[in-house]
Each structure stands twice: as structure tokens, then as C-alpha cells.
N, C-alpha and C positions, 0 to 999 in steps of 0.2 A: 702368206699363202698366195700362190699364183694359180689362177683359174682360167680354163678355157671352157666355153660352151659351144658345142658343134663346130669345133675347130677354130674358134675366134676368142681372143682375150676379152673376157667380160665376167661379171659376177651376177648377172641378172637372168632369172628364169621367170616364166609365167606363173602367176598364182593359180592358174587352172591346170598346172601340170599334174598328171595322175600319180607321179611319184610322191608328190607332196600330199595329195588328197587321200591316196589309198595305199601308199607304199608299193605301188605297182611298178616294180623294177628290180634291178640287180646292182651289185657293186663288186669290185675287185680292189684289193689293197696290195700294191707291189713295192718291193724294195728296189731302189735305184742305186747303182754303183757306177761311177765314172760315166754317167749319162746313159746307162743301159738298164732297162727293166729286167730284173732277174726272173728266170723261169716263166717268161712271158707265154710260152706255148702252153704251159699247164694252166695259167690264168685264163687264157682264151678258150681252152677246152672246157673249163668249168663254166665260163660265161656262155659258151655256145649251148651247153646242156641246159642252163637256166633259161636261155631265150627259147629253146625248144619247148620246155615245160610251160612257160608263160605265154608262148606264142607271140613273141616279139620279133619282128622282122628286122634284123640288124645287118648292116654291111660290115663283115668282119675284116675284110681287107682294108677298108677305110679306117676302122677302129685301130687296127695294128699300126698303120702308117701314122695316125695321129699320136698314138702313145709313144712311138719312137721319136717323133719330132718334138713332142712335149718334154720328154725325159732328157733330151739332149742338152737342155739348159741347166741340168743339175749335176752335182758330183756325187753326193751321198744324201739321199732323200727318200721320202715316201710319195708314191704316186697313187692316188685313189681315182678310180674310174667309176662313175655312177651312170647307169643306163636306165632311163625311165621310158615308159611306153609313149610318153609324149603328152601334148595338150589335148584335153577332151572336155566335153560338157559334163554337167552334173549327172551322177548316176553310175552304177557299176558296169553297165553295158559298154563293151569295147567299141569305140568309133570305127567306122569302116575305113576312113582315110586318116590315119594318125601316123605321125612321124616320130620315131624314137628320138629322145634327147640324149646327147653324149656330154657328160660333164667330167672334166679332168681337173684334179686339184694336186698341187705340188706343195709339200710341207717338209719341215725338218724331221729327221729321225728322232723317235722318242729315246730317252736315256733311261735304261734299266740298270740296276746295280750289276757290276761286273761279276759279283759272286753268284748271281743267278745261274751262271753256267756251271757252277760247282754243286748246285742243289737248291731246290725251293720247297716251300711248304704250300699245301693246297688248303683252301678254305672249304668247308662243307656247306655248299649253297642249298638253301631250302626252296628256291624257285624251281619248279619242275619244267621240263620241256614238253610241250604238247605234241602228241603223236599226229603227224599229218604226212603220209607217204608222198603225196603229190608235191610237197615242198622240201622233202628230205634231201639233204646233200647240197642243194643250191644255196647261193648266198644272196637271198632276196633282201629287199630293203627293210622289212619289218624285223627289227632286232630288239623289240621291247622286252622279251624274256631275258636277254643278256643285260639290258639296261637295269632291270629289276634285280637280277642276280648280282651285278657288280655293286649295286647300292647296299648290299647286305653287310659289307665289311669295309672298315677304314684302317684297320691295323696293317701297317706297311710290312709286317713280317710275313704276310701271306702274299705271294706273288701272283697267284691265280686261284680260281675257285672251280671245284668239280661240280658238274651238273648231271642230274639223273632225269630220265623221262618219267612220265606219270605212272609207269608200271614198275619203276624202281631199277631200271637198267642204267648203268653208266653210259653216258652218251659222248660228251666232250667237256671241255672247260669253257669258261666265259668267252675267251678270245683265242683259244688254242684247241688242238686235238690232243689225244692222250694215247700212249702206248704202254704195254706191259710186256715183260719178258718172263716166261715160265719154262724151265728145263730147256733153255736155248731157243725156244720158239717165240717169235714176236707176235703179240696179239694186240688188236685195236678194236674198239667197239664198232659193231655194225651200225651203219647210218641209214638203214632202209626205212626207218620210221620217222626220224627227225635228226636234227643236227646239221652241221656244215662240214662237207668234205673238203678239208683244207688243201691248199696247194703243197705246203710242206709235207703234209700227210701223204699225198700222192708221190712226192719225191722220195720220201723215206721208204715207201713200199717198193719203189723201183730200185733203190739202192740195196734193199734187203735181198731182192731177187739176184742182183749182180754179185752180192757177197755170199750167196748160197744159204741165206737165213730164211727158214720157213716163216711166212707171214700169213696170218689168218684174221679175217674180220669175223667177229662173233659177239654174242650177247654176253655181257659181264655184269655181275651184281657185286655190291660192296662186300658181301660175305666171302667172295672169292679172293679178295685182296691179300689175305694172309698167305696164300700160296704163291704170290708173285715174287720173283727174284729181283726185279728192278722195274722202275716206272719212269717215264719221261714224257714231257709235253712238247708240242711243236707248233710253230707259227712262222709265216713267211717273212716276218720282219726280224724277230729275234733268233730264229733257228730252232735250237733244241735246248731245253732245260731239264736236267735230271730232277726227279722228285724224291725227296728224302723223308717227307712225312705227310700224312693225311689222317686226321682224327688220331686214333691210337696206333696206327700202322707206321712202321719205320722201314726204310730201305737204304742200302748203300748205293753209291753211284756205280753203275755196272759197266761192263766192257762193251756191250752193244751200243749204249748211248754214247760212249766215248768214241767208238769207231765211226759212228754216224756224224758226230760233231767234227771229227777230223776230216771226213769227206767234204763237209761244208767249207772247210778252209783250204782244201787242196786246189 
């Protein structure tokens, strides 16, 4: 793994960093191809929203330039950007003069089974997502709910796990967003209360508009799954995986998932 901190090659940060102490920060995980970070504008848009919510004053022009320079040394890789509020004294109060820390990490692409693009099974996670509208949608550093959910299964036949909020609404998967198709309309869970608004999710919604496919964010419960014609998940690294089973529900790989998969390769 190659690491930069604040634009310099190093693997050292202060033990007083608020990202370590409180999870006070954000991150983005980007796919790199031929030295270029894919869909960087969408990653930066989400990062900017997160910084606004957390009141982190970040120089986005500097961050963009660093990402391009950092990714230029890779061919096919994963670039992770971590932004913390910076070094502070003990206590929750935000220091008046604190400088955000920028951490960039470059690692190899994970290897998923190629058959995942033909259909995956979802595990029924029991860990619920807490409702907190102030943090909904952004990719903050506290991912303990996902850590606990991913620890629930070891069976490799499940590629992902579906997560509900504390009110029983489908929210997203452990490391993916989820989409449903019903009567030609694309549906995805509302993330107004919790969950991460993924970059690939945003890209899919853009593509649906271009293709003339009606796309709606809405609340969805498990009892509604019987009426869905197709299901698929999305993630900025692996792209799109059709879902063929979840609990006792079964689906065929649908045409909308295939059209969107094709758009990723065009």
C-alpha cells in the first residue's frame, strides 16, 4: 500500500487526530484505471456535502490536484481518501484553529468472483442501521454498523448482506446500494434517515434519466419484495451485481441491470 499524508509520502499521523479519537471525518473509495480516478466529480460532490454537514473546511482544489497526482502512479487500483478534522485536544469541542488532514492510500483492486456479474445472493443481516438524518447519505468514518453486519456471515455463497433501519425499511447493503425494478420503474431506498448515498448509485440515477427510465427514491419494506421484477446492487469498485435471491425471494437477471452494466463498459 502506498500512502500520502497531506501530500507527502508517509504512513504517520498524530495519535491526537480527531479521526482516530472520534471518527470525526469522511472518506471516499475510488476505482483507478490507467492512472485516472473514475467518476471523481461525483466523489468530490459527496465529499463536499459531507464537509458541509460536519463543518470541515477543506480546500477542494488542493484535494482534487493531489488525487490526480497520487493516482497517476497506478494502472488498475483502489484509491482511498480519508479526510479528518485534524489534530485536537481531548474533548468533543471543535478546536478553533484546526487543520484538516488528508490521507491517500493506494492498494490493489479486490478480486470478486466473475460470476457475481451474473447474479448474487444476499444475506439477511440482523444489525439495524440507526436513524440519524444529520449523517444520512454522507460517508463518515464511523462504519461500526457495517463492521458488525459483515461479521454476521462467513458463507462465501453470499456476496453481500441486506440492511434495514430500526423501523424495518430497506436501506442499503453492507458495502453497496440496492435498486429494484417494478413495472419498468427503477426504485431505490430513500436515504433521508440513514445509509450511504453511493457514487455508483448517483451514476445509475443519472444514466436512468438519460435512458428515459423513471427512477424514484422511496421507502421500501421487505414485504414489498414479492412484487419486484428485478433487483441489483451497485458499488463504485465492482459496478453492478444482479441479485437472484434473498431469503425466500427469487429473481431473474433483468434487462435494466444488463443495460446499465453495458453502459459501464462502453
